[in-house]
Every structure is written in C-alpha cells, then in structure tokens.
C-alpha positions as CSV (number, residue, x, y, z in Angstrom):
1,M,0.1,-0.1,-0.2
2,S,1.8,3.5,-1.3
3,D,1.6,5.9,1.8
4,R,0.8,8.4,-0.4
5,L,-2.6,9.8,0.6
6,I,-5.5,10.7,-1.5
7,L,-7.4,14.1,-0.5
8,L,-11.0,15.3,-1.8
9,G,-12.5,18.5,-1.5
10,D,-16.0,19.0,-0.3
11,D,-17.3,18.9,-4.2
12,G,-15.4,15.4,-3.8
13,A,-12.5,16.6,-6.1
14,Q,-9.4,15.7,-5.7
15,L,-6.7,18.0,-4.2
16,N,-3.6,18.9,-5.6
17,A,-1.7,18.3,-2.1
18,N,0.8,15.9,-1.2
19,V,0.0,14.0,1.9
20,E,2.1,10.9,3.3
21,M,1.6,8.3,5.9
22,H,4.8,8.9,8.7
23,E,5.9,6.3,11.8
24,R,4.7,9.4,13.7
25,G,1.6,10.4,11.7
26,L,1.4,12.5,9.2
27,I,3.8,14.3,6.3
28,F,2.3,17.2,4.9
29,H,4.5,18.7,1.9
30,S,5.1,22.3,1.4
31,R,3.8,24.6,-1.7
32,S,6.0,25.6,-4.1
33,G,5.6,27.4,-7.4
34,T,2.3,27.9,-9.0
35,D,2.1,23.9,-9.6
36,R,2.9,21.8,-7.1
37,N,0.6,21.2,-3.6
38,R,-1.3,24.5,-4.4
39,D,-4.6,23.6,-2.6
40,Y,-2.3,23.6,0.5
41,R,-4.6,25.4,2.6
42,A,-7.9,23.7,1.5
43,A,-6.3,20.6,2.6
44,L,-4.4,21.4,5.4
45,E,-7.7,22.4,6.9
46,I,-9.6,19.7,5.7
47,L,-6.9,17.5,7.6
48,L,-7.5,19.4,11.0
49,S,-11.4,19.0,10.5
50,R,-11.8,15.3,10.0
51,L,-8.8,14.6,13.1
52,D,-10.9,17.2,15.3
53,H,-13.9,15.4,14.3
54,A,-12.6,11.5,14.9
55,Q,-11.3,13.1,18.3
56,I,-8.0,12.0,17.2
57,P,-5.0,14.4,19.4
58,Y,-2.3,15.8,17.5
59,R,1.0,17.9,18.0
60,I,2.4,19.9,14.7
61,Y,6.1,20.7,14.0
62,L,7.7,22.7,11.4
63,D,9.7,19.6,9.4
64,S,11.4,21.4,6.3
65,K,15.1,20.5,5.4
66,P,16.7,23.1,7.3
67,V,15.3,22.1,10.8
68,Q,14.6,18.5,10.9
69,G,17.9,17.9,12.6
70,V,16.9,20.4,15.0
71,D,14.6,18.3,18.1
72,L,11.0,17.9,17.6
73,A,10.4,19.9,21.2
74,D,12.0,23.1,19.7
75,R,9.6,23.0,16.3
76,E,6.4,22.6,17.8
77,L,4.0,25.0,16.2
78,S,1.6,26.6,19.1
79,F,-1.9,27.6,18.0
80,D,-4.9,27.8,19.5
81,R,-6.9,24.3,19.7
82,T,-10.6,25.9,20.3
83,S,-10.2,28.4,17.2
84,P,-12.1,27.9,14.2
85,I,-9.8,25.7,11.7
86,A,-9.9,29.2,9.0
87,A,-7.9,31.1,12.0
88,R,-6.2,27.7,12.9
89,F,-4.5,27.4,9.3
90,H,-3.3,31.2,9.9
91,E,-1.5,30.9,13.3
92,L,0.4,27.8,11.6
93,V,1.3,30.1,8.8
94,R,2.4,32.9,11.1
95,A,4.0,29.9,13.4
96,M,6.1,28.4,10.7
97,N,7.2,31.4,9.2
98,R,8.4,33.5,12.8
99,D,12.0,33.0,11.9
100,S,11.9,33.8,8.6
101,P,12.2,36.8,6.3
102,S,9.4,35.3,4.2
103,N,5.7,35.9,6.0
104,G,3.4,33.5,3.8
105,A,5.4,30.6,2.7
106,L,3.4,27.6,2.6
107,R,6.1,25.2,4.5
108,R,6.3,21.2,5.4
109,L,4.2,20.2,8.3
110,L,4.9,17.0,10.4
111,I,1.5,16.0,11.8
112,E,2.3,13.5,15.0
113,I,-0.2,11.2,16.3
114,T,-0.4,8.4,18.5
115,G,-2.6,5.3,19.9
116,T,-4.6,5.9,16.5
117,R,-3.8,2.7,14.1
118,T,-2.8,3.9,10.8
119,A,-5.6,1.9,8.6
120,R,-7.9,4.0,10.7
121,L,-6.0,7.0,10.2
122,R,-6.4,6.7,7.0
123,E,-9.6,6.1,6.3
124,I,-10.0,9.0,8.7
125,V,-7.8,11.8,6.7
126,E,-9.1,10.0,3.0
127,G,-12.7,10.3,4.0
128,K,-13.5,6.1,3.7
129,S,-15.4,6.3,6.2
130,I,-17.8,8.6,5.5
131,I,-20.5,7.1,3.1
132,G,-21.3,8.7,0.3
133,R,-23.9,11.3,-1.6
134,L,-27.2,10.8,-0.6
135,P,-29.7,10.7,-3.4
136,V,-31.5,13.7,-4.0
137,S,-34.8,12.5,-2.8
138,E,-33.1,12.4,0.5
139,L,-32.0,15.8,0.4
140,K,-35.1,16.9,-0.5
141,K,-36.1,16.3,3.0
142,V,-34.9,19.2,3.7
143,T,-37.9,22.0,4.1
144,P,-37.0,25.5,5.3
145,S,-38.0,25.2,8.4
146,H,-35.1,22.8,9.0
147,I,-32.5,25.8,7.4
148,H,-34.2,28.0,9.9
149,K,-33.5,26.2,12.6
150,A,-30.2,25.1,11.4
151,V,-29.7,29.2,10.7
152,Q,-30.8,29.8,14.2
153,K,-28.3,27.4,16.2
154,L,-25.4,28.7,14.4
155,L,-27.0,32.4,14.7
156,D,-26.9,31.1,18.9
157,G,-23.2,30.4,18.7
158,G,-23.8,26.2,18.0
159,D,-21.4,25.3,15.1
160,A,-21.4,22.4,12.5
161,P,-18.0,20.6,13.3
162,N,-18.4,17.8,10.5
163,F,-17.8,21.1,7.7
164,I,-15.1,23.6,7.3
165,P,-15.6,27.2,7.4
166,S,-16.8,28.2,3.4
167,R,-13.9,29.1,0.5
168,E,-16.2,29.9,-1.9
169,Y,-19.6,31.0,-0.8
170,D,-21.6,32.7,1.8
171,A,-25.2,32.6,2.9
172,L,-26.6,35.7,4.0
173,T,-29.2,36.2,6.7
174,D,-32.0,38.8,6.1
175,T,-29.8,40.9,8.7
176,G,-26.9,40.2,6.2
177,I,-25.5,37.9,8.7
178,P,-23.3,35.4,6.4
179,L,-22.6,32.0,7.5
180,A,-21.4,29.0,5.5
181,P,-23.7,27.0,3.1
182,K,-22.3,23.6,4.0
183,K,-23.0,24.2,7.7
184,V,-26.3,25.4,7.4
185,F,-27.0,22.4,4.8
186,G,-25.6,20.2,7.2
187,L,-27.4,21.0,10.1
188,A,-30.3,20.8,8.0
189,L,-30.1,17.6,6.7
190,E,-29.3,15.8,10.2
191,E,-32.6,17.5,11.4
192,A,-34.4,16.1,8.2
193,L,-32.7,12.8,8.2
194,G,-32.1,12.2,11.7
195,I,-28.5,11.2,10.6
196,E,-24.3,12.6,11.6
197,V,-24.6,14.8,8.5
198,H,-20.8,14.4,6.8
199,P,-19.2,16.9,3.3
200,G,-19.5,13.9,1.4
201,H,-23.0,13.8,1.7
202,F,-24.5,16.3,-1.2
203,S,-22.5,18.7,-2.9
204,A,-22.5,22.3,-3.1
205,G,-22.9,25.1,-5.5
206,W,-24.9,27.1,-8.0
207,G,-26.6,24.1,-9.4
208,H,-27.0,22.2,-6.9
209,I,-30.3,21.1,-4.8
210,S,-28.6,22.6,-1.4
211,F,-28.0,25.6,-2.5
212,E,-31.9,25.5,-4.3
213,L,-33.2,24.4,-0.7
214,L,-31.2,27.1,1.1
215,E,-32.6,30.0,-1.3
216,E,-36.1,28.8,-0.9
217,A,-35.7,29.3,2.8
218,G,-35.1,32.7,2.8
219,L,-30.9,32.5,2.1
220,W,-29.2,34.8,-0.6
221,I,-25.9,33.2,-2.2
222,V,-23.1,35.2,-2.4
223,P,-19.6,34.9,-3.7
224,K,-16.8,35.7,-1.4
225,K,-14.0,36.1,-4.3
226,E,-14.6,39.5,-5.9
227,G,-15.4,39.2,-9.4
228,K,-16.7,35.9,-9.3
229,A,-20.2,37.0,-10.3
230,R,-23.3,35.0,-10.2
231,P,-24.2,33.8,-13.3
232,K,-27.0,35.7,-15.0
233,P,-30.2,33.9,-15.3
234,S,-30.9,33.2,-18.9
235,R,-34.4,33.3,-20.6
236,A,-34.6,29.2,-19.9
237,D,-34.5,30.1,-16.1
238,I,-36.5,32.6,-16.4
239,T,-38.8,30.5,-17.8
240,A,-38.5,27.3,-15.5
241,E,-39.4,30.5,-12.6
242,L,-42.6,31.3,-14.8
243,A,-43.8,27.3,-14.5
244,D,-46.0,27.6,-12.2
245,L,-47.8,31.2,-11.8
246,V,-49.5,32.9,-15.0
247,P,-47.9,36.4,-15.1
248,T,-50.8,39.7,-16.6
249,D,-49.2,40.8,-19.6
250,E,-47.6,43.7,-17.1
251,E,-46.0,41.6,-15.3
252,R,-44.3,39.8,-18.4
253,S,-42.9,42.8,-19.5
254,W,-41.4,44.0,-16.2
255,I,-39.5,40.1,-16.0
256,E,-38.5,40.8,-19.1
257,G,-36.7,43.6,-18.0
258,N,-35.7,42.6,-14.9
259,P,-35.3,38.7,-14.2
260,K,-35.5,39.2,-10.6
261,I,-39.7,40.1,-10.3
262,A,-40.1,36.8,-11.4
263,Y,-38.3,35.1,-8.7
264,H,-40.4,37.3,-6.5
265,L,-43.6,36.9,-7.9
266,R,-42.8,33.0,-7.5
267,R,-42.3,33.7,-4.2
268,E,-45.7,35.6,-3.3
269,R,-47.8,33.4,-4.8
270,H,-46.1,30.4,-2.8
271,P,-49.4,28.8,-1.7
272,G,-47.9,27.6,1.5
273,L,-46.7,31.2,2.5
274,A,-50.2,32.8,1.5
275,K,-51.9,29.9,3.4
276,E,-50.2,31.0,6.7
277,K,-50.4,34.6,6.1
278,R,-54.4,34.0,5.6
279,A,-54.8,31.3,8.6
280,Q,-52.9,34.2,11.2
281,F,-54.7,37.0,9.8
282,I,-58.1,35.0,10.3
283,A,-57.1,34.4,14.1
284,D,-55.6,38.0,14.6
285,H,-58.9,39.8,13.1
286,G,-61.4,37.5,12.7
287,R,-62.0,37.4,9.1
288,L,-60.6,38.5,5.7
289,F,-60.3,41.9,4.2
290,C,-58.3,44.2,2.1
291,E,-56.0,45.9,5.0
292,D,-55.8,48.6,2.6
293,C,-59.4,49.9,1.2
294,K,-60.6,47.7,4.2
295,L,-62.8,45.8,1.3
296,D,-64.5,43.1,3.4
297,P,-65.8,40.5,-0.3
298,V,-67.2,37.7,2.3
299,K,-70.2,40.6,3.0
300,L,-70.2,40.9,-1.5
301,Y,-69.3,37.5,-2.6
302,G,-70.4,35.4,0.5
303,E,-67.9,33.0,2.7
304,Q,-66.8,30.4,-0.9
305,A,-66.2,33.2,-3.3
306,G,-65.2,36.1,-1.1
307,S,-62.0,34.8,0.2
308,A,-61.2,34.5,-3.3
309,C,-61.0,37.4,-3.8
310,I,-57.9,38.5,-0.9
311,E,-54.6,38.2,-2.1
312,V,-51.1,38.1,-0.5
313,H,-48.3,41.2,-0.9
314,H,-44.3,41.8,0.2
315,H,-44.9,44.8,1.3
316,I,-41.6,46.2,3.1
317,T,-38.8,44.9,0.2
318,H,-39.5,46.7,-3.2
319,V,-40.8,44.3,-5.7
320,A,-37.4,45.5,-8.2
321,K,-34.8,44.9,-5.1
322,M,-36.1,41.6,-4.3
323,E,-33.4,39.2,-4.4
324,P,-33.5,35.2,-4.7
325,G,-32.7,34.2,-1.6
326,H,-34.5,37.2,0.5
327,R,-35.9,35.7,3.5
328,T,-39.9,36.4,4.3
329,R,-41.4,36.6,7.1
330,M,-45.5,37.2,8.2
331,E,-44.8,40.7,9.0
332,D,-43.8,41.1,5.9
333,L,-46.8,40.6,4.1
334,M,-49.9,42.6,3.8
335,C,-53.6,41.4,2.7
336,L,-55.0,42.8,-0.1
337,C,-57.8,42.8,-2.3
338,A,-57.1,42.3,-5.7
339,N,-57.3,45.8,-7.2
340,C,-55.0,47.3,-4.3
341,H,-52.3,44.6,-5.0
342,R,-52.8,45.3,-8.9
343,V,-52.1,49.3,-7.6
344,L,-49.2,48.5,-5.6
345,H,-47.3,46.3,-7.9
346,R,-47.9,48.9,-10.7
347,K,-46.8,52.0,-8.0
348,L,-43.3,49.6,-7.2
349,A,-43.0,49.0,-10.7
350,L,-43.3,52.7,-11.4
351,G,-40.6,53.3,-8.0
352,L,-43.5,54.8,-6.5
353,R,-43.6,54.5,-2.9
354,G,-45.7,52.1,-1.9
355,H,-46.9,50.8,2.0
356,D,-44.5,50.8,4.8
C-alpha cells in the first residue's frame, strides 16, 4: 500500500496536495511554485477538521529540511486548538514563518498522531469512513423549517463541526449575517434525516439542490471572491421560474426587464406562504379583509367565493429590489384585495412609494 494519501475536497474533487503516512503520523508537504501542492490551505484545513471530528489529538511540527535535525520540542508550532479551523490555519502560518523573512511561505509539516492505527488514520484522513452522496430524494426532505433551525443554531453560537468554514460562498441571512452554506445545509439535513451528516453526503454550489433549498428557505447565496459574478439568469431560467405562475401581460413586461421579479412573483404566490398568512390574519382579526381599502369580500360575494379576492403581497421589500433568497416573514406580508394589490405592484414598477 502506498504511503501517499488521496484527499478529496467537499465537492468530491481530488485536491492538489501531497500528504504521506509517517511513522509518527502524517507528513504534509510544502507548497512551491504555481502548481506544486496548490491546494495546501484547503487540504490542511480538511485534515484538521477530520482529525477534530474523529477526536484524535495531534501535534504539529515544522519539518522543512533545514530544521529536520533539530529536536521536535524546539520546532513545535503553537496554536489555539479551540479556535475555528480557518483561524488555526493563519496561526500555523505565522508560527512556521516566525524566524524567517518570509511571512507567507507554506512549509512542510509533521503532524504527530499517537494511539491510532495506521489503517484507521488513513480511513479518517481520506474520508473513506464517510458514506457517499445521498440521493436527491433524500436531500429534498430538508424543509425551510429545518434550514431556519440550522440558521438559528449557528447564530446562537453553535457549530457544524463536520464542516470547515466556506472558502467560496456565503449564505446571507435577512439581516446580512454571513454563514457557511454547507454548515447550514448539513445541520438542516441532520435535522431532517436524523443522521450524522458529513461533507461527502451532498454537493454544494449553484445548480445543486442544497443551494436551491437554501435559497427557497430565504437565504441569499453570494460568492466570497471579488470578480466571481453570479450567473445571470437565462431566458430558460426565467421560463422555469414562471412555470408555476401565470403573470399578467404587465408583469411579464417587468420580468423581461428585470429577471429578479420572476423570483418575487413566484415567492409571493407560494401557496404555503399565502395559506399561512391568511390563517394568521383570520386568527388575529376573525375574518379576511383588504388592509388597504378595508373591503370585506365575504359580505359582497359570500364566504366561499369572497376569500378568493384576498391576495398576499410583499409590502416591505421593493419588488424591483427583491433578491433570490430574500427571507419572507409574516410581518413582511399584507392581505389585499386584487385591485389594491395590482395598484401597489404598478406603483412599485414605476418606482413610486407604496406601503412602508
């Protein structure tokens, strides 16, 4: 069996990183040039994350050729073992370059591990003990409620220790707080399926069901890196967004000029959302009526037909500024008659002030 280990990233792709088994644990080779071990940071963070999750203690030593004859105790790198993985990486880089004119060199390391069998260590490092991708049918069991609970756990100081901090994307809450998308979805998936979830269970990124479900639950996924623009919706994307709604001619003209409105209309007409708002409104007021003109359609058209006149409207976020991923709360919605609803949409399209 080769001493070389194969590291896979969260997306299942093999990392460009040289890691070897060693009698004391692991050797993590340095990065050099533009191609040699270019995934140094991602690989080291994954190593630390997997060792943490397996509750395997370790020590890290500088192992560059000039110091290999120095006692281990004199080349141990200190770092806060309770800090997040990303913070630990920066601490290690500072420590490995402390006595060097270079501040950012990524050097060869010895990760000392004791009390763990070689075969078991290989399984943990390579992720072979983690089961493969779950089918989409299982991932779709995650509901907005599961995602909201996961978000709240992270906002309350909790963590998803099986997942490292995101390097590519942020999932923004409705107040703009960035969270790691895979941490959010991983926690939500645990809640939905009742299992321990690992990065290998699902893929992340635009076009994957995990991101689609996060955005449907109200999170807005944005790239971390400058210059990495989100793909612009195509005509096919817009058509897909409109598949479950029938826009008026006027609304269709708005959509042609601003694809974001398709997302807004789809969310505004989500049957579950409208049903929940109407039920809350009846519980609060005893009946449905238009909050703008005060029309009581039940009095005019009867109980069975009258309720169909009341529609649900987003009244806080401007329709033209509604982003995919805007998180809708009940207080963001109004119950309006069809006429008042149309007038407000027209005002918003013209840039006129609607309801606050």
